[in-house]
All heavy atoms as TSV, in Angstrom:
chain	resi	resn	atom	element	x	y	z
A	1	MET	N	N	103.553	91.096	89.826
A	1	MET	CA	C	102.183	91.250	90.236
A	1	MET	C	C	101.632	92.534	89.617
A	1	MET	O	O	102.179	93.615	89.826
A	1	MET	CB	C	102.115	91.320	91.763
A	1	MET	CG	C	100.748	91.509	92.281
A	1	MET	SD	S	100.533	91.337	94.068
A	1	MET	CE	C	102.048	91.856	94.781
A	2	PRO	N	N	100.530	92.437	88.809
A	2	PRO	CA	C	99.987	93.630	88.171
A	2	PRO	C	C	99.280	94.537	89.174
A	2	PRO	O	O	98.689	94.077	90.156
A	2	PRO	CB	C	98.996	93.064	87.156
A	2	PRO	CG	C	98.636	91.729	87.677
A	2	PRO	CD	C	99.850	91.229	88.407
A	3	LEU	N	N	99.327	95.815	88.910
A	3	LEU	CA	C	98.622	96.784	89.739
A	3	LEU	C	C	97.227	97.001	89.179
A	3	LEU	O	O	97.034	97.027	87.963
A	3	LEU	CB	C	99.369	98.112	89.754
A	3	LEU	CG	C	100.743	98.083	90.401
A	3	LEU	CD1	C	101.418	99.429	90.236
A	3	LEU	CD2	C	100.619	97.745	91.868
A	4	THR	N	N	96.253	97.135	90.041
A	4	THR	CA	C	94.885	97.392	89.608
A	4	THR	C	C	94.385	98.664	90.267
A	4	THR	O	O	94.883	99.098	91.301
A	4	THR	CB	C	93.947	96.227	89.986
A	4	THR	OG1	O	93.956	96.073	91.400
A	4	THR	CG2	C	94.396	94.932	89.334
A	5	PHE	N	N	93.367	99.252	89.626
A	5	PHE	CA	C	92.748	100.450	90.170
A	5	PHE	C	C	91.239	100.273	90.097
A	5	PHE	O	O	90.692	99.920	89.053
A	5	PHE	CB	C	93.149	101.688	89.373
A	5	PHE	CG	C	92.375	102.918	89.757
A	5	PHE	CD1	C	92.659	103.583	90.931
A	5	PHE	CD2	C	91.354	103.375	88.963
A	5	PHE	CE1	C	91.943	104.706	91.306
A	5	PHE	CE2	C	90.622	104.496	89.317
A	5	PHE	CZ	C	90.927	105.159	90.491
A	6	ARG	N	N	90.553	100.476	91.190
A	6	ARG	CA	C	89.097	100.432	91.241
A	6	ARG	C	C	88.634	101.333	92.368
A	6	ARG	O	O	89.138	101.260	93.474
A	6	ARG	CB	C	88.594	99.015	91.483
A	6	ARG	CG	C	87.088	98.923	91.469
A	6	ARG	CD	C	86.621	97.500	91.709
A	6	ARG	NE	N	85.179	97.407	91.665
A	6	ARG	CZ	C	84.368	97.720	92.660
A	6	ARG	NH1	N	84.869	98.137	93.803
A	6	ARG	NH2	N	83.076	97.610	92.539
A	7	LYS	N	N	87.676	102.195	92.045
A	7	LYS	CA	C	87.133	103.092	93.044
A	7	LYS	C	C	85.619	103.149	92.878
A	7	LYS	O	O	85.110	103.165	91.771
A	7	LYS	CB	C	87.732	104.498	92.881
A	7	LYS	CG	C	87.363	105.468	93.949
A	7	LYS	CD	C	87.923	105.071	95.278
A	7	LYS	CE	C	87.543	106.103	96.330
A	7	LYS	NZ	N	87.859	105.705	97.666
A	8	SER	N	N	84.892	103.155	93.981
A	8	SER	CA	C	83.443	103.180	93.962
A	8	SER	C	C	82.956	104.335	94.831
A	8	SER	O	O	83.421	104.517	95.960
A	8	SER	CB	C	82.909	101.849	94.482
A	8	SER	OG	O	81.522	101.817	94.429
A	9	PHE	N	N	82.023	105.126	94.289
A	9	PHE	CA	C	81.453	106.264	95.006
A	9	PHE	C	C	79.948	106.105	95.093
A	9	PHE	O	O	79.307	105.743	94.109
A	9	PHE	CB	C	81.712	107.576	94.255
A	9	PHE	CG	C	83.150	107.874	94.013
A	9	PHE	CD1	C	83.730	107.547	92.801
A	9	PHE	CD2	C	83.914	108.470	94.979
A	9	PHE	CE1	C	85.052	107.827	92.559
A	9	PHE	CE2	C	85.250	108.762	94.742
A	9	PHE	CZ	C	85.816	108.436	93.528
A	10	GLN	N	N	79.366	106.385	96.248
A	10	GLN	CA	C	77.916	106.410	96.372
A	10	GLN	C	C	77.467	107.826	96.061
A	10	GLN	O	O	77.801	108.777	96.772
A	10	GLN	CB	C	77.478	106.003	97.767
A	10	GLN	CG	C	75.988	105.930	97.896
A	10	GLN	CD	C	75.539	105.339	99.216
A	10	GLN	OE1	O	76.348	104.968	100.045
A	10	GLN	NE2	N	74.250	105.283	99.409
A	11	ILE	N	N	76.702	107.995	94.942
A	11	ILE	CA	C	76.297	109.338	94.546
A	11	ILE	C	C	74.881	109.673	95.035
A	11	ILE	O	O	74.570	110.837	95.241
A	11	ILE	CB	C	76.424	109.544	93.029
A	11	ILE	CG1	C	75.741	108.447	92.244
A	11	ILE	CG2	C	77.877	109.620	92.634
A	11	ILE	CD1	C	75.825	108.613	90.743
A	12	LEU	N	N	74.043	108.669	95.207
A	12	LEU	CA	C	72.710	108.810	95.797
A	12	LEU	C	C	72.417	107.522	96.552
A	12	LEU	O	O	73.068	106.509	96.298
A	12	LEU	CB	C	71.646	109.004	94.710
A	12	LEU	CG	C	71.676	110.291	93.911
A	12	LEU	CD1	C	70.698	110.204	92.752
A	12	LEU	CD2	C	71.328	111.469	94.791
A	13	PRO	N	N	71.456	107.514	97.453
A	13	PRO	CA	C	71.108	106.246	98.097
A	13	PRO	C	C	70.646	105.225	97.057
A	13	PRO	O	O	69.740	105.492	96.273
A	13	PRO	CB	C	69.964	106.618	99.038
A	13	PRO	CG	C	70.144	108.073	99.296
A	13	PRO	CD	C	70.714	108.640	98.034
A	14	GLY	N	N	71.314	104.101	97.002
A	14	GLY	CA	C	70.986	103.055	96.043
A	14	GLY	C	C	71.643	103.201	94.683
A	14	GLY	O	O	71.388	102.406	93.787
A	15	VAL	N	N	72.500	104.230	94.489
A	15	VAL	CA	C	73.170	104.453	93.204
A	15	VAL	C	C	74.663	104.604	93.446
A	15	VAL	O	O	75.082	105.431	94.264
A	15	VAL	CB	C	72.632	105.719	92.495
A	15	VAL	CG1	C	73.346	105.950	91.180
A	15	VAL	CG2	C	71.144	105.619	92.276
A	16	ARG	N	N	75.471	103.796	92.744
A	16	ARG	CA	C	76.920	103.856	92.898
A	16	ARG	C	C	77.590	104.100	91.550
A	16	ARG	O	O	77.146	103.571	90.531
A	16	ARG	CB	C	77.455	102.556	93.473
A	16	ARG	CG	C	76.947	102.273	94.868
A	16	ARG	CD	C	77.627	101.091	95.496
A	16	ARG	NE	N	78.963	101.401	95.961
A	16	ARG	CZ	C	79.250	102.067	97.068
A	16	ARG	NH1	N	78.288	102.527	97.828
A	16	ARG	NH2	N	80.484	102.289	97.429
A	17	LEU	N	N	78.648	104.882	91.547
A	17	LEU	CA	C	79.492	105.103	90.376
A	17	LEU	C	C	80.779	104.342	90.615
A	17	LEU	O	O	81.469	104.575	91.605
A	17	LEU	CB	C	79.779	106.595	90.198
A	17	LEU	CG	C	80.771	106.956	89.099
A	17	LEU	CD1	C	80.200	106.589	87.736
A	17	LEU	CD2	C	81.103	108.432	89.168
A	18	ASN	N	N	81.102	103.403	89.719
A	18	ASN	CA	C	82.289	102.570	89.838
A	18	ASN	C	C	83.262	102.946	88.732
A	18	ASN	O	O	82.873	103.024	87.563
A	18	ASN	CB	C	81.912	101.085	89.701
A	18	ASN	CG	C	80.788	100.709	90.625
A	18	ASN	OD1	O	80.915	100.805	91.828
A	18	ASN	ND2	N	79.668	100.308	90.058
A	19	ILE	N	N	84.506	103.173	89.092
A	19	ILE	CA	C	85.528	103.563	88.123
A	19	ILE	C	C	86.696	102.602	88.233
A	19	ILE	O	O	87.149	102.289	89.331
A	19	ILE	CB	C	86.017	105.006	88.396
A	19	ILE	CG1	C	84.849	105.975	88.308
A	19	ILE	CG2	C	87.117	105.398	87.432
A	19	ILE	CD1	C	85.188	107.375	88.746
A	20	ASN	N	N	87.165	102.116	87.073
A	20	ASN	CA	C	88.396	101.341	87.056
A	20	ASN	C	C	89.305	101.895	85.971
A	20	ASN	O	O	89.021	102.935	85.382
A	20	ASN	CB	C	88.132	99.832	86.918
A	20	ASN	CG	C	87.544	99.454	85.591
A	20	ASN	OD1	O	87.795	100.093	84.582
A	20	ASN	ND2	N	86.747	98.414	85.582
A	21	ARG	N	N	90.368	101.202	85.677
A	21	ARG	CA	C	91.385	101.723	84.772
A	21	ARG	C	C	90.869	101.921	83.354
A	21	ARG	O	O	91.295	102.847	82.659
A	21	ARG	CB	C	92.554	100.746	84.757
A	21	ARG	CG	C	93.834	101.297	84.223
A	21	ARG	CD	C	94.983	100.379	84.514
A	21	ARG	NE	N	94.744	99.029	84.071
A	21	ARG	CZ	C	95.399	98.432	83.093
A	21	ARG	NH1	N	96.342	99.085	82.461
A	21	ARG	NH2	N	95.125	97.203	82.766
A	22	ARG	N	N	89.945	101.075	82.896
A	22	ARG	CA	C	89.514	101.112	81.500
A	22	ARG	C	C	88.099	101.606	81.269
A	22	ARG	O	O	87.739	101.928	80.138
A	22	ARG	CB	C	89.631	99.722	80.889
A	22	ARG	CG	C	91.045	99.275	80.786
A	22	ARG	CD	C	91.123	97.972	80.072
A	22	ARG	NE	N	92.529	97.600	79.915
A	22	ARG	CZ	C	92.938	96.402	79.664
A	22	ARG	NH1	N	92.076	95.416	79.537
A	22	ARG	NH2	N	94.220	96.145	79.530
A	23	SER	N	N	87.243	101.608	82.284
A	23	SER	CA	C	85.851	101.990	82.067
A	23	SER	C	C	85.214	102.496	83.357
A	23	SER	O	O	85.847	102.527	84.403
A	23	SER	CB	C	85.055	100.794	81.533
A	23	SER	OG	O	84.972	99.783	82.504
A	24	TRP	N	N	83.957	102.860	83.255
A	24	TRP	CA	C	83.174	103.263	84.408
A	24	TRP	C	C	81.803	102.616	84.299
A	24	TRP	O	O	81.392	102.199	83.215
A	24	TRP	CB	C	83.052	104.781	84.508
A	24	TRP	CG	C	82.459	105.408	83.293
A	24	TRP	CD1	C	83.125	105.833	82.189
A	24	TRP	CD2	C	81.074	105.660	83.047
A	24	TRP	NE1	N	82.241	106.331	81.270
A	24	TRP	CE2	C	80.983	106.238	81.769
A	24	TRP	CE3	C	79.914	105.453	83.775
A	24	TRP	CZ2	C	79.763	106.616	81.216
A	24	TRP	CZ3	C	78.707	105.821	83.220
A	24	TRP	CH2	C	78.651	106.398	81.965
A	25	SER	N	N	81.097	102.521	85.393
A	25	SER	CA	C	79.761	101.928	85.384
A	25	SER	C	C	78.918	102.537	86.481
A	25	SER	O	O	79.420	103.110	87.438
A	25	SER	CB	C	79.828	100.412	85.545
A	25	SER	OG	O	80.337	100.074	86.812
A	26	ILE	N	N	77.603	102.401	86.311
A	26	ILE	CA	C	76.644	102.866	87.305
A	26	ILE	C	C	75.828	101.662	87.759
A	26	ILE	O	O	75.322	100.903	86.929
A	26	ILE	CB	C	75.734	103.957	86.733
A	26	ILE	CG1	C	76.567	105.190	86.440
A	26	ILE	CG2	C	74.598	104.263	87.679
A	26	ILE	CD1	C	75.799	106.370	85.954
A	27	THR	N	N	75.730	101.487	89.074
A	27	THR	CA	C	74.986	100.382	89.662
A	27	THR	C	C	73.822	100.934	90.459
A	27	THR	O	O	73.987	101.868	91.244
A	27	THR	CB	C	75.891	99.542	90.585
A	27	THR	OG1	O	76.999	99.069	89.828
A	27	THR	CG2	C	75.151	98.374	91.172
A	28	THR	N	N	72.628	100.359	90.240
A	28	THR	CA	C	71.441	100.771	90.982
A	28	THR	C	C	70.804	99.563	91.652
A	28	THR	O	O	70.943	98.441	91.177
A	28	THR	CB	C	70.400	101.430	90.061
A	28	THR	OG1	O	70.048	100.514	89.033
A	28	THR	CG2	C	70.941	102.702	89.444
A	29	GLY	N	N	70.114	99.796	92.746
A	29	GLY	CA	C	69.397	98.743	93.449
A	29	GLY	C	C	70.312	97.882	94.296
A	29	GLY	O	O	71.420	98.268	94.635
A	30	GLY	N	N	69.800	96.698	94.671
A	30	GLY	CA	C	70.618	95.731	95.366
A	30	GLY	C	C	70.341	95.545	96.841
A	30	GLY	O	O	70.781	94.568	97.413
A	31	LYS	N	N	69.615	96.419	97.477
A	31	LYS	CA	C	69.381	96.261	98.906
A	31	LYS	C	C	68.525	95.026	99.187
A	31	LYS	O	O	68.955	94.113	99.866
A	31	LYS	CB	C	68.710	97.522	99.469
A	31	LYS	CG	C	68.424	97.475	100.930
A	31	LYS	CD	C	69.656	97.683	101.751
A	31	LYS	CE	C	69.253	97.781	103.218
A	31	LYS	NZ	N	70.366	97.909	104.078
A	32	ASN	N	N	67.330	94.984	98.656
A	32	ASN	CA	C	66.448	93.835	98.845
A	32	ASN	C	C	65.866	93.375	97.520
A	32	ASN	O	O	64.710	92.972	97.438
A	32	ASN	CB	C	65.301	94.183	99.803
A	32	ASN	CG	C	65.788	94.357	101.215
A	32	ASN	OD1	O	66.636	93.597	101.671
A	32	ASN	ND2	N	65.280	95.354	101.904
A	33	GLY	N	N	66.634	93.454	96.474
A	33	GLY	CA	C	66.143	93.058	95.159
A	33	GLY	C	C	67.286	92.969	94.172
A	33	GLY	O	O	68.451	92.910	94.559
A	34	PRO	N	N	66.978	92.964	92.890
A	34	PRO	CA	C	68.033	92.837	91.884
A	34	PRO	C	C	68.897	94.089	91.789
A	34	PRO	O	O	68.466	95.198	92.090
A	34	PRO	CB	C	67.266	92.597	90.585
A	34	PRO	CG	C	65.912	93.121	90.830
A	34	PRO	CD	C	65.655	92.990	92.301
A	35	ARG	N	N	70.124	93.887	91.362
A	35	ARG	CA	C	71.102	94.950	91.171
A	35	ARG	C	C	71.354	95.063	89.670
A	35	ARG	O	O	71.615	94.065	89.003
A	35	ARG	CB	C	72.367	94.567	91.923
A	35	ARG	CG	C	73.434	95.564	91.951
A	35	ARG	CD	C	74.557	95.214	92.937
A	35	ARG	NE	N	74.880	93.801	93.050
A	35	ARG	CZ	C	74.601	93.028	94.095
A	35	ARG	NH1	N	73.969	93.516	95.131
A	35	ARG	NH2	N	74.937	91.772	94.117
A	36	HIS	N	N	71.257	96.274	89.108
A	36	HIS	CA	C	71.446	96.501	87.679
A	36	HIS	C	C	72.702	97.349	87.483
A	36	HIS	O	O	72.827	98.405	88.093
A	36	HIS	CB	C	70.248	97.226	87.076
A	36	HIS	CG	C	68.952	96.507	87.267
A	36	HIS	ND1	N	68.597	95.416	86.516
A	36	HIS	CD2	C	67.936	96.702	88.143
A	36	HIS	CE1	C	67.413	94.988	86.904
A	36	HIS	NE2	N	66.995	95.750	87.908
A	37	THR	N	N	73.592	96.900	86.604
A	37	THR	CA	C	74.822	97.616	86.326
A	37	THR	C	C	74.905	97.906	84.835
A	37	THR	O	O	74.725	97.010	84.013
A	37	THR	CB	C	76.048	96.798	86.762
A	37	THR	OG1	O	75.929	96.495	88.144
A	37	THR	CG2	C	77.333	97.572	86.528
A	38	HIS	N	N	75.180	99.165	84.475
A	38	HIS	CA	C	75.347	99.589	83.095
A	38	HIS	C	C	76.760	100.147	82.951
A	38	HIS	O	O	77.103	101.127	83.594
A	38	HIS	CB	C	74.327	100.664	82.727
A	38	HIS	CG	C	72.917	100.205	82.884
A	38	HIS	ND1	N	72.248	99.511	81.910
A	38	HIS	CD2	C	72.057	100.306	83.919
A	38	HIS	CE1	C	71.036	99.227	82.326
A	38	HIS	NE2	N	70.892	99.697	83.564
A	39	SER	N	N	77.564	99.519	82.081
A	39	SER	CA	C	78.960	99.890	81.923
A	39	SER	C	C	79.162	100.770	80.692
A	39	SER	O	O	78.391	100.705	79.728
A	39	SER	CB	C	79.812	98.621	81.781
A	39	SER	OG	O	81.140	98.955	81.480
A	40	SER	N	N	80.232	101.561	80.699
A	40	SER	CA	C	80.565	102.408	79.554
A	40	SER	C	C	81.004	101.596	78.350
A	40	SER	O	O	81.021	102.097	77.234
A	40	SER	CB	C	81.664	103.396	79.935
A	40	SER	OG	O	82.854	102.705	80.256
A	41	THR	N	N	81.339	100.335	78.533
A	41	THR	CA	C	81.752	99.468	77.424
A	41	THR	C	C	80.565	98.777	76.770
A	41	THR	O	O	80.742	98.009	75.829
A	41	THR	CB	C	82.751	98.401	77.901
A	41	THR	OG1	O	82.134	97.610	78.912
A	41	THR	CG2	C	84.004	99.041	78.448
A	42	GLY	N	N	79.342	99.012	77.253
A	42	GLY	CA	C	78.149	98.431	76.670
A	42	GLY	C	C	77.644	97.191	77.379
A	42	GLY	O	O	76.652	96.605	76.973
A	43	ARG	N	N	78.279	96.777	78.424
A	43	ARG	CA	C	77.860	95.590	79.164
A	43	ARG	C	C	76.763	95.966	80.155
A	43	ARG	O	O	76.861	96.964	80.852
A	43	ARG	CB	C	79.037	94.994	79.906
A	43	ARG	CG	C	78.663	93.796	80.753
A	43	ARG	CD	C	79.843	93.256	81.460
A	43	ARG	NE	N	80.702	92.577	80.509
A	43	ARG	CZ	C	81.804	91.943	80.827
A	43	ARG	NH1	N	82.209	91.903	82.078
A	43	ARG	NH2	N	82.515	91.346	79.915
A	44	ARG	N	N	75.697	95.140	80.192
A	44	ARG	CA	C	74.613	95.321	81.159
A	44	ARG	C	C	74.486	94.051	81.965
A	44	ARG	O	O	74.344	92.967	81.403
A	44	ARG	CB	C	73.304	95.600	80.446
A	44	ARG	CG	C	73.277	96.951	79.813
A	44	ARG	CD	C	71.945	97.208	79.181
A	44	ARG	NE	N	71.912	98.575	78.704
A	44	ARG	CZ	C	70.817	99.206	78.370
A	44	ARG	NH1	N	69.656	98.588	78.450
A	44	ARG	NH2	N	70.869	100.434	77.947
A	45	THR	N	N	74.539	94.191	83.276
A	45	THR	CA	C	74.484	93.035	84.159
A	45	THR	C	C	73.355	93.207	85.158
A	45	THR	O	O	73.177	94.282	85.729
A	45	THR	CB	C	75.815	92.867	84.914
A	45	THR	OG1	O	76.877	92.756	83.970
A	45	THR	CG2	C	75.803	91.647	85.797
A	46	THR	N	N	72.601	92.145	85.348
A	46	THR	CA	C	71.580	92.085	86.386
A	46	THR	C	C	71.966	90.948	87.315
A	46	THR	O	O	72.230	89.838	86.852
A	46	THR	CB	C	70.189	91.826	85.786
A	46	THR	OG1	O	69.901	92.867	84.862
A	46	THR	CG2	C	69.129	91.796	86.871
A	47	SER	N	N	72.039	91.220	88.607
A	47	SER	CA	C	72.425	90.178	89.553
A	47	SER	C	C	71.578	90.294	90.804
A	47	SER	O	O	70.980	91.331	91.087
A	47	SER	CB	C	73.908	90.296	89.905
A	47	SER	OG	O	74.191	91.556	90.450
A	48	MET	N	N	71.552	89.192	91.548
A	48	MET	CA	C	70.750	89.160	92.765
A	48	MET	C	C	71.332	88.144	93.730
A	48	MET	O	O	71.754	87.066	93.323
A	48	MET	CB	C	69.313	88.780	92.426
A	48	MET	CG	C	68.360	88.877	93.557
A	48	MET	SD	S	66.690	88.703	92.925
A	48	MET	CE	C	65.780	88.972	94.407
A	49	ASP	N	N	71.386	88.517	94.999
A	49	ASP	CA	C	71.813	87.587	96.038
A	49	ASP	C	C	70.618	86.727	96.422
A	49	ASP	O	O	69.510	87.218	96.596
A	49	ASP	CB	C	72.315	88.333	97.267
A	49	ASP	CG	C	73.608	89.072	96.997
A	49	ASP	OD1	O	74.358	88.628	96.106
A	49	ASP	OD2	O	73.857	90.081	97.672
A	50	LEU	N	N	70.864	85.416	96.552
A	50	LEU	CA	C	69.826	84.473	96.943
A	50	LEU	C	C	70.144	83.931	98.329
A	50	LEU	O	O	71.277	84.068	98.798
A	50	LEU	CB	C	69.740	83.344	95.914
A	50	LEU	CG	C	69.370	83.791	94.500
A	50	LEU	CD1	C	69.461	82.620	93.545
A	50	LEU	CD2	C	67.994	84.403	94.475
A	51	PRO	N	N	69.195	83.323	99.005
A	51	PRO	CA	C	69.444	82.807	100.354
A	51	PRO	C	C	70.616	81.823	100.386
A	51	PRO	O	O	70.820	81.048	99.458
A	51	PRO	CB	C	68.141	82.102	100.722
A	51	PRO	CG	C	67.113	82.744	99.871
A	51	PRO	CD	C	67.806	83.116	98.598
A	52	GLY	N	N	71.352	81.898	101.465
A	52	GLY	CA	C	72.507	81.024	101.618
A	52	GLY	C	C	73.678	81.518	100.787
A	52	GLY	O	O	73.806	82.700	100.507
A	53	PRO	N	N	74.528	80.615	100.338
A	53	PRO	CA	C	75.716	81.019	99.581
A	53	PRO	C	C	75.452	81.130	98.082
A	53	PRO	O	O	76.370	80.979	97.278
A	53	PRO	CB	C	76.689	79.882	99.874
A	53	PRO	CG	C	75.814	78.691	100.001
A	53	PRO	CD	C	74.558	79.199	100.675
A	54	PHE	N	N	74.217	81.387	97.675
A	54	PHE	CA	C	73.861	81.377	96.267
A	54	PHE	C	C	73.648	82.779	95.721
A	54	PHE	O	O	73.318	83.707	96.443
A	54	PHE	CB	C	72.581	80.552	96.057
A	54	PHE	CG	C	72.700	79.158	96.567
A	54	PHE	CD1	C	72.078	78.792	97.736
A	54	PHE	CD2	C	73.468	78.226	95.892
A	54	PHE	CE1	C	72.184	77.506	98.221
A	54	PHE	CE2	C	73.587	76.943	96.360
A	54	PHE	CZ	C	72.947	76.571	97.533
A	55	GLY	N	N	73.810	82.907	94.426
A	55	GLY	CA	C	73.566	84.163	93.747
A	55	GLY	C	C	73.182	83.887	92.308
A	55	GLY	O	O	73.352	82.785	91.793
A	56	TRP	N	N	72.653	84.909	91.629
A	56	TRP	CA	C	72.234	84.779	90.239
A	56	TRP	C	C	72.764	85.981	89.474
A	56	TRP	O	O	72.760	87.104	89.979
A	56	TRP	CB	C	70.712	84.730	90.184
A	56	TRP	CG	C	70.152	84.779	88.808
A	56	TRP	CD1	C	70.016	83.751	87.936
A	56	TRP	CD2	C	69.647	85.935	88.128
A	56	TRP	NE1	N	69.467	84.181	86.772
A	56	TRP	CE2	C	69.225	85.525	86.867
A	56	TRP	CE3	C	69.529	87.277	88.484
A	56	TRP	CZ2	C	68.687	86.408	85.937
A	56	TRP	CZ3	C	68.994	88.144	87.559
A	56	TRP	CH2	C	68.574	87.706	86.314
A	57	ARG	N	N	73.223	85.767	88.213
A	57	ARG	CA	C	73.758	86.858	87.406
A	57	ARG	C	C	73.428	86.620	85.947
A	57	ARG	O	O	73.545	85.502	85.441
A	57	ARG	CB	C	75.260	86.952	87.571
A	57	ARG	CG	C	75.841	88.104	86.790
A	57	ARG	CD	C	77.337	88.182	86.849
A	57	ARG	NE	N	77.860	87.786	88.120
A	57	ARG	CZ	C	79.139	87.732	88.416
A	57	ARG	NH1	N	80.029	88.046	87.521
A	57	ARG	NH2	N	79.537	87.347	89.597
A	58	SER	N	N	73.022	87.670	85.244
A	58	SER	CA	C	72.758	87.622	83.811
A	58	SER	C	C	73.471	88.808	83.182
A	58	SER	O	O	73.271	89.953	83.598
A	58	SER	CB	C	71.254	87.706	83.545
A	58	SER	OG	O	71.008	87.805	82.164
A	59	THR	N	N	74.310	88.548	82.160
A	59	THR	CA	C	75.092	89.608	81.522
A	59	THR	C	C	74.768	89.661	80.037
A	59	THR	O	O	74.721	88.633	79.368
A	59	THR	CB	C	76.596	89.358	81.712
A	59	THR	OG1	O	76.873	89.304	83.108
A	59	THR	CG2	C	77.418	90.467	81.098
A	60	ARG	N	N	74.557	90.875	79.537
A	60	ARG	CA	C	74.352	91.094	78.103
A	60	ARG	C	C	75.375	92.109	77.631
A	60	ARG	O	O	75.652	93.093	78.315
A	60	ARG	CB	C	72.951	91.636	77.835
A	60	ARG	CG	C	71.870	90.614	78.121
A	60	ARG	CD	C	70.525	91.201	77.851
A	60	ARG	NE	N	70.229	92.112	78.980
A	60	ARG	CZ	C	69.306	93.032	78.978
A	60	ARG	NH1	N	68.579	93.228	77.918
A	60	ARG	NH2	N	69.092	93.785	80.036
A	61	THR	N	N	75.933	91.886	76.464
A	61	THR	CA	C	76.892	92.830	75.890
A	61	THR	C	C	76.388	93.289	74.537
A	61	THR	O	O	75.668	92.581	73.847
A	61	THR	CB	C	78.282	92.192	75.729
A	61	THR	OG1	O	78.174	91.057	74.898
A	61	THR	CG2	C	78.866	91.807	77.056
A	62	LYS	N	N	76.775	94.491	74.159
A	62	LYS	CA	C	76.444	95.000	72.840
A	62	LYS	C	C	77.325	94.305	71.822
A	62	LYS	O	O	78.512	94.111	72.035
A	62	LYS	CB	C	76.712	96.514	72.767
A	62	LYS	CG	C	75.608	97.369	73.233
A	62	LYS	CD	C	75.944	98.810	72.902
A	62	LYS	CE	C	74.831	99.729	73.323
A	62	LYS	NZ	N	75.186	101.125	73.080
A	63	ARG	N	N	76.712	93.957	70.686
A	63	ARG	CA	C	77.501	93.363	69.617
A	63	ARG	C	C	78.146	94.455	68.799
A	63	ARG	O	O	77.512	95.461	68.485
A	63	ARG	CB	C	76.627	92.496	68.714
A	63	ARG	CG	C	76.156	91.246	69.405
A	63	ARG	CD	C	75.482	90.348	68.441
A	63	ARG	NE	N	74.243	90.993	67.964
A	63	ARG	CZ	C	73.459	90.484	67.041
A	63	ARG	NH1	N	73.755	89.349	66.473
A	63	ARG	NH2	N	72.368	91.109	66.673
A	64	ARG	N	N	79.384	94.264	68.414
A	64	ARG	CA	C	80.067	95.228	67.536
A	64	ARG	C	C	79.729	94.911	66.086
A	64	ARG	O	O	79.640	93.771	65.694
A	64	ARG	CB	C	81.576	95.152	67.733
A	64	ARG	CG	C	81.995	95.666	69.076
A	64	ARG	CD	C	83.469	95.741	69.144
A	64	ARG	NE	N	83.866	96.275	70.438
A	64	ARG	CZ	C	85.095	96.577	70.732
A	64	ARG	NH1	N	86.051	96.399	69.862
A	64	ARG	NH2	N	85.382	97.074	71.913
A	65	ARG	N	N	79.548	95.935	65.309
A	65	ARG	CA	C	79.217	95.740	63.884
A	65	ARG	C	C	80.427	95.909	63.021
A	65	ARG	O	O	81.364	96.491	63.285
A	65	ARG	CB	C	78.150	96.718	63.454
A	65	ARG	CG	C	76.864	96.465	64.178
A	65	ARG	CD	C	75.846	97.418	63.730
A	65	ARG	NE	N	74.629	97.170	64.515
A	65	ARG	CZ	C	73.472	97.670	64.186
A	65	ARG	NH1	N	73.333	98.400	63.122
A	65	ARG	NH2	N	72.441	97.430	64.930
């Protein structure tokens, strides 16, 4: 069984710093609207919880040249 590491810190109201073994990210929003996440690897994710068991997510990554 592989070991994983993930830690999340709230640095301001509505702003979280997430750290894992390979990268870090900053998440903003999410209380009553969309949540935006910007990762150190270039990934940008926008997600939102919808009524009931539904959710929406859109992910964009930087292309390597």
